[in-house]
Structures are given as C-alpha cells and as structure tokens.
N, C-alpha and C positions, 0 to 999 in steps of 0.2 A: 371624344368628339361629341358635341351636343347637337341634337336635331329636335327643335321644339323643346318639349319637356323630357325627351329621352336622352340619356347619356350613355354612350357606348363604354362598356367596361369589359376587360378580358376576364374570363372565368375558368372554371375547372372542367365542368361537364356541360356539353352544349345545351341539353334540355333544361337543367336546373338553372344554369347561368342565364339563359334567355328569359326564363320566368322571373328571375331576380331583377334583371334590368328593366323589364316591363313594370314590375311591381314598384321599383324605385321611382320610375317616371310618374307614378301615381302617389308618391310620398310614403311608400311602405318599404323600409329597409329590412330585408330578411337575409340571414346568413345562408349561403348556398348549400352548405352541408345539411342544414335543417330542411331546406326545400327538397333536397334530394332524398333525405330519409323519410319525410312525410309523404312523398309522392308514391312510395311503395313499389317502385319499379325494380329495385335492387334484386339481384339473384344471379341466375346463370342460364344462358340459352345456348344450345348447340344445334346447328342446322347443317347436316352433311350436304355437300353439293355433288352434282353429277360429274363424272369424268375427272379431268384434271383441274377443274375450277376449284378454288380454295374453299374449304369448309368454313362456315361462319360461326364465330364465337362472340357472344355478347355478355357482358357482366351484369345484365339486367334481364327481367322477364316480361316487362310490359313497356310499351312505347307510349309515352305521354298519357298515363292513366288518369291524370287530373285529380288524384287523391289529395295532393297538397293544397290545390286550390279550394277543394271542398272543405278541408279541415281549417283553412284560413279564412273561410267565408267569402271567397272571391268567385264571382260568376264568370264563366268562360263559355263563349259561343264557338262551336266548331263549324268550319266552312270547308268547301272544296272548290274554289274558283277555278274555272277551266281556261283562263286567259290572264294576261297581264292587266288587261282593262278591269277584270273582275277583282284582281288583287289590289289595284289602285283604288277602287271604290271602297274597299274595306279600310284603307288608310285614311280616308276622308273623315272618319269618326274615331280614329284610334291613334295614339302616338307611335305604335308599332304593331305589326302583325307577325306572329310567330308561325313560321312555315317549316314543314318537314321536307327534306330534300335528300337526294342521293349525293353524298359527299364527293364521290368520284366524278360527278358531272359539274361540279363547281370549278370554273376555269382557274381560279386563283390557287386552288390546291395542287394543280399541276399533275393530276393523276390521269387525265385524258380518258376517263372511263375504263381504265385497265384494272382499277381496284375500286370496287363499289361497296357502299354502305348506305342503305336507304332509310336508316333510323336516325339521321342527323338532323339538327335543327339550327336555324338562324332566325334572326329578327329582321324583317324588312321595315325600314323606317321612313322611306321617302320614294315617291315616284317622280322621276324627272321628265321633262318635256321631250327629251331626245330618246325616248323609249329605253331608258335605263332605270334601274332601281338602286337605291343605296341600301346596302346590306350590312347588318351588324352581326359578325360572326365572333363568338366569344373566344375562339382560338387565336384571334388576331389582336394587335394593339390598336388598330384604327378600323373604321368602317371602310368598305370597298364598294366600287360601282360594278354592277353586273347587268349585262343586257337583258332585256325582257326575254329574248329567245333562249339565252343560256339558263336563266332562272327557270323558265318553263321546262327546259330539258331536264334540269335537276329535280323539279317538282313532279314530273310525270314519268321519270325513269322506271323501266321494268327490269333493270339489271341486277336487282338484289333480292329476289324472292327468298323467303316469304316476308321480307322487310321492305317492300316497295313503298315509296312515300305517298302515293295515291292523291297527290295535290292537297294534302290536309293543311289547313290553316286555322289559327286560333286567335280570337280577339278577347282580351281580358277586360272585364268590367270593374266596377268599384268594389272595394272590400267592405263587407257588411259588419264585420266584427273583428276584434283583436284577440286571436287565440292565445292560450297559455300553453307553452311547450310541455310543461309538467303534466298537463291533462291530455293533450292530443298526441304527444309523443308516444306514450305507452300503447295507444290504439294503433299507431303506425307500426310499432314493433311487433305487436301480436299479428298484424296482417303479414308482416315480413316473414315471421316464423311459419305461418300457415302456408304461404305461397311457395317458399323454398323447400320446406320439408315434405309437403304434399301438393305438388303442383298440378297433378292431373294429366301430365304429359311426360313421356320419357325424354323429351328434348329440353325440359326445363328443370331448374333446381338441382338438387343433388343427383337426380337421375340423369340430367344432362351432363354433369361433370363425369359421371361414370361412363357415359357414352363416348365422351371425348377421350377418356383414358383408354378405352378399349379400341377406339378407332385410330388414334394416332399411330400405333405400331404398323397399321396397314398402309400408311401414306407412301413409304418407299415402293410399294407394289401398285398403288392406285393413282398416284400423282405423277404421271409419266409424260414425257415429251417436252419439246421446247415451246415456250410461250413468251409473250411480251409482258413486261412489267415496267414500272417507273421507279427510278432510284431516288435517293433522298434529295437530289438536286432537281428533280422533276424531269430528268431525261429518260426517254424510252430506251429500255435495255432488253436484250434477248437473254432469257434465263431458262431454267428448267422448272417444271411444274412443282416439284417438291420444294425447291428453294422459295418459289413464290408462296406456297402454302405456309411455310415456316415464317417467312417475312410478313405475310398477311396477318398471321396470328400475333406476331410481335407488335404490329401496328394496332391490332384490336385491343391488346393489353395496355399499351403505353401511349399511343399517339392519336387514336380516334376518339378523343374527347372524354376519356375516362379519368383524367387527372393522374394517370399512372397507377399501376397495380390493379387494374380491372375494377375500379370503384371501391375496392376493399378499404383503403385508408379513409375514404369519405364516409363510409358507413360506420367505421370505427369512431370518427370524430362526432358523427351524429349521436351515437349511443352515449358517448361521453357527455354531450350536451344535454341529453335526456336525463342522465344520472344527476347532473348538477341541477337541472330545472326541477326535477321531481324530488330531489333529496334521497333517491333510492340508489344505494351503492351496488345493488345487484346487476346494474347495467355496466359497471366498470370492467369486470372480468371479461365478458363477451366483447367489449370494445377493444380490449388489448388483443384478444384472439383474432379479431378481424384485422387489426393493424399488423399482426404477425403474418397472417395469410397474405395481406397486401405486399409485404416485403418479399415473400416468396414469388408472388406473381410478378413483381417488378424485376426481380433478378432474372426470371425466365424471359420476360419481355425484352429486356435489354440484351440478353444473350442471343435471342432470336434476331433482333434488329442488327446486331453486329455480325453474328455468325452466318446468317442466311445470305447476307450481302457480300460475304468474303468468298471469292473464287477458290475452289479446291478445299473448302472447309469440310469438317466431318459432319455430314448431315445426320447420320445415324445417332451421333452423340446428342444432337439437338432434339431429335425425336425422343430419345430416352429421357432427356431433361423434361420434355413436356409430360411424359407419363409419370415421372417421379414427382414433379411439382404439383400436378393435379391431385395425386394421391395424398401428398402432405397437406395441401390446402383443404382438401375435402375433410380430412381428419380434424383440422383446426376449426373449420366452419361448422361441422357437425356438433362439436363441443360447444361452440358459441350459441348455436341455435337451440340446442337442447337445454342449455342453461337459461336462455331467454324464455323458453316455453313455460317455465315455472314462474315467470314474473307476472 
C-alpha cells in the first residue's frame, strides 16, 4: 500500500525493515540484511526477570544505534513526542515517522499486554481526522489503523524493563552520500566483533549467552504458579509460568521480528555481502558459521513454540534443549567472531 511517497513492504526485522522502507520513500533502495549489519545492533542480550515473569532474550545488543544511518550518510533526528498531536506534527514534514513501541500493547498482535517487548518498531505514515493513525508494521502484509490511545499506550508502556520504548520517534532526512559496502562493511564488522566479544556487561554478548545457559536450568524451580498467556490464535489461556517462559523464548527466537533464528541468518547474509563487495574471502567462513548457528537457534525456537504450547509435554526436555543449543551456538559464534577479529 502506498501513502504519499511511502510504500509499505513486509520485512524480516522490524528495525531494519522500517529503515529500509523510509529510505526507499526517499529513493534509496538498500538491502535489509545490509542495513541490519551496518547498524551494529547484532549480538545477544539476556535480562532476567523477577519472579515468574519470563526472562528476556534478544538477539541484539543495541536498540536503534543509528550506525547504519551514519555510515550511509543519512541524517536522523530523534524525538519523544508525548501525545498523538505531537506525533502528527512530525508527520507534517516526513513521509513516515519510525516509532518504538511495546509489541504486546499493539492491539492487532492480539497479545493484550500479556507478552511484552519494548524494543519493537513500526512506521507511522498518516494521521487521520478521526484520532487514528495508519501504521506500517513490517510483520504484516498491509498497513493497519490504530487509535491514538492504543498507539500511545504502546509507545509509553513500562511493561518491558529495561527495554521500555520511552516514546522514542525518529525522522529521517536526506542522504548526503552513496556509501560503498566494500569500504563501510568492514568497519561495521569490526564494531560487531568488539561489541560481542567485549561488551562491558555480563548481560550482553557471549557473557549474556553464558548467563542464559546457566540460568535456564533454574527455570523449573523459579518459574512457578499459574499465569495468563495468549495462544497463537490470540486467545487468552491459563498456563504455568514455566511453559510461558519457554513459549516466550520461542517467540523471541522466531516470531518477534528476528526473521527466524535470532537474527543469525541475517548476519550471515550480511557477511556474505561484505565478502562479495570487498572481494575478501575471509568473511565467507564466518558467514557460514553464523548461518549454522542460526539453524540451531531456529530448531530450538520451533521446538519451544510447539512443545511449550502442548499440554502435558516434557518441559524438562525443552529446558535441556535450551542449555544444549546455547552451548552449541556459543561455540560456533566464538569461532566466527575470532576469525573476523583478524580481518
């Protein structure tokens, strides 16, 4: 669907797809894998939650770092409008405004706030006179209409600490230069290696993966009691906290805008593109290692989505699969990052 110069297109990852759609509206077609890789957000984050709430796993380490925009010579202005009126004013001078939201508070996702993720992005493309906004969510085939109240609830949600959206909104300006992937790609790869190998926090990078591996075995003892969740059809269901934790992790790996496999296939394709653009075959081996890691994450994610939603299933087997998969993925990704460190 077209709104002015903006054309809605389905994407792989919310953040990079939103950027690609806005850039396309300005006449700059960029591959989504390239935008994802240049942005430098890839990695791993683990945030344990209190009590029976599900621990948060993200296949990235930074939310909207704006590195891709800088490397592509695009000016981006950050805002935090506190009302629908303020958001509508930003749309007066832009084909779309990229906003950060809590996915669980978007009505059309059907989660009714029972499963939250405050690092999600959509593009707002039009303010309507009846107090609604037209929203371009790259997970959908078409744009959707959202009331100003619902959009504000998603933008201001405090349900997903430390990933609350904080009403952040971004307006993209004109591109000043045409970057060459063969030159800027290696810069992004060096940043990636530094951030994942030496993140400066035990919640991030390889340290975060180790923390997940050591925490997952405790879930049968810490994720206790009955809780509300939402099934695949959007129906509210009563389940146990352990099943919700496992299902939530499956969603984080496969369905919460990662493209499947916790972004690992995307970074593999980005490295392959850098290898081709730079003529440097040393990126090829690490690209395959990340693709292999992505296949392990995808297998786990699908097992969690199927098994955690099945009554009477073996939850301990799923917990063991989490521990085993994280160990295997960590080994593959260490090898890839260390190989890239010498590039």
